[in-house]
C-alpha distance (Angstrom), angle and dihedral (degrees) to the residues before:
residue distance angle dihedral
M1 . . .
L2 3.73 . .
L3 3.75 115.1 .
T4 3.82 119.2 -136.2
G5 3.78 92.2 -123.1
Q6 3.77 92.7 51.5
G7 3.82 92.2 51.2
T8 3.73 89.6 50.3
W9 3.80 90.5 48.9
R10 3.81 90.9 51.4
R11 3.81 92.3 49.4
G12 3.79 90.5 48.9
W13 3.79 91.7 48.6
A14 3.83 90.6 49.3
A15 3.77 90.9 49.9
W16 3.83 90.6 49.0
R17 3.83 89.9 50.9
R18 3.81 92.2 50.4
W19 3.80 91.0 49.6
R20 3.79 93.2 46.3
K21 3.82 93.3 48.4
G22 3.78 92.1 49.3
R23 3.82 94.2 68.5
P24 3.82 142.6 29.8
F25 3.81 91.2 -82.5
W26 3.79 101.5 161.4
G27 3.79 94.3 45.8
G28 3.78 90.0 48.7
L29 3.79 90.6 49.4
A30 3.85 91.7 50.3
A31 3.85 90.4 49.7
V32 3.82 92.0 49.4
V33 3.81 92.6 47.1
A34 3.84 91.6 47.5
G35 3.77 92.3 47.1
A36 3.78 92.5 49.2
E37 3.81 90.6 49.8
I38 3.84 93.2 49.4
C39 3.80 89.8 45.0
A40 3.79 94.9 48.2
I41 3.81 99.8 53.1
P42 3.84 96.2 68.8
L43 3.88 90.5 44.2
A44 3.74 90.3 82.8
P45 3.84 126.2 135.7
L46 3.78 117.8 -57.4
K47 3.82 94.9 -100.1
V48 3.79 90.8 58.8
M49 3.76 93.6 43.7
L50 3.83 91.5 52.2
Q51 3.80 89.0 53.0
Q52 3.76 91.8 46.9
G53 3.76 93.3 49.4
I54 3.79 121.1 178.8
A55 3.84 92.3 -14.6
G56 3.81 89.9 85.5
I57 3.85 93.1 64.4
P58 3.84 96.5 73.0
S59 3.75 90.6 49.0
V60 3.72 93.3 54.8
L61 3.82 92.4 45.1
M62 3.79 93.5 48.7
G63 3.82 89.9 47.9
L64 3.81 90.7 51.7
V65 3.78 91.4 48.7
M66 3.74 90.9 52.2
I67 3.76 90.9 49.4
L68 3.74 90.8 50.0
M69 3.80 91.8 50.2
G70 3.83 91.0 52.2
L71 3.76 91.2 49.1
S72 3.80 91.4 47.9
A73 3.74 90.0 52.8
W74 3.84 88.9 55.1
F75 3.81 98.9 42.8
A76 3.82 101.5 30.4
P77 3.82 105.9 27.9
H78 3.82 91.7 169.6
Y79 3.84 86.7 74.7
R80 3.80 91.2 56.5
G81 3.80 95.3 118.0
L82 3.84 93.7 55.1
A83 3.85 91.7 41.5
G84 3.76 93.3 50.7
V85 3.83 95.7 48.0
L86 3.77 92.5 46.6
T87 3.76 92.8 46.9
V88 3.86 90.6 53.3
L89 3.78 92.8 46.0
V90 3.81 94.8 47.8
S91 3.79 90.1 46.1
A92 3.79 91.4 53.2
A93 3.82 90.8 46.3
A94 3.79 89.7 50.7
L95 3.78 89.3 60.8
V96 3.75 90.2 67.2
M97 3.80 101.7 29.6
S98 3.80 104.4 36.6
N99 3.83 120.6 51.2
L100 3.79 92.2 -65.7
G101 3.81 89.8 -47.8
G102 3.72 95.7 -54.4
F103 3.85 93.3 -38.9
L104 3.82 89.8 -48.5
F105 3.84 92.7 -66.8
G106 3.81 94.6 91.6
T107 3.84 92.5 46.4
I108 3.78 95.8 47.3
V109 3.76 95.4 44.0
G110 3.81 91.4 43.3
I111 3.81 92.7 50.9
L112 3.82 90.6 49.4
G113 3.85 92.1 46.4
G114 3.81 92.2 49.2
G115 3.72 90.1 50.5
L116 3.79 91.7 50.3
I117 3.80 90.9 48.4
F118 3.84 91.8 48.9
A119 3.75 94.7 45.8
W120 3.84 98.4 47.6
Q121 3.83 113.7 110.0
P122 3.83 127.8 -173.2
R123 3.73 116.3 -112.5
P124 3.88 117.7 -110.9
L125 3.74 116.9 -104.3
P126 3.79 118.9 -117.8
E127 3.79 114.1 -99.7
P128 3.85 119.1 -122.0
D129 3.80 117.7 -112.2
A130 3.80 123.1 -130.6
D131 3.74 89.8 -90.6
G132 3.84 91.6 55.7
T133 3.89 97.2 -106.6
L134 3.77 120.9 127.5
S135 3.75 119.6 -115.3
E136 3.79 130.1 178.0
A137 3.76 115.6 -85.1
E138 3.79 109.4 -96.8
P139 3.74 127.2 -160.8
S140 3.86 109.8 -92.3
D141 3.72 135.5 179.6
G142 3.81 90.7 -59.3
G143 3.76 93.4 -119.0
A144 3.76 96.4 86.3
A145 3.79 120.5 123.2
P146 3.83 114.2 -98.3
S147 3.76 113.0 -88.5
P148 3.80 126.1 -137.2
T149 3.77 112.8 -89.3
R150 3.72 136.8 -129.2
P151 3.77 125.4 -162.2
R152 3.76 120.0 -86.0
G153 3.78 127.9 -152.8
């Protein structure tokens, strides 16, 4: 017997999977984690911040930009090219400007996340048959017009 709560949980999990597969989720997650790590290092206690001086401001700004690019990959996947390139560039700049890019962790994870965001492609939609039903896209002669796309995970 299927409990009501369990059915709701399954529908919620299925909706989460559809949402996650419709965008560059893992690249966005890596960019958010790397940005948070780069951002968190300069936010030390006040004594450390006073010794660091104005050098902590670029670290916080670069971390915030990386977090913003990760979130834009999730909520506006059509900007994935720009978000991926900017994530990689900011991660590389953080290597020089921000405590070795968050002690290398932020830079490495940010570059990987930016690459995942940039490389993600939506999955092609199935083409309708003559009777109006949808079937999976099959290889054709190669000269067919591009079909609409659906997200791929």
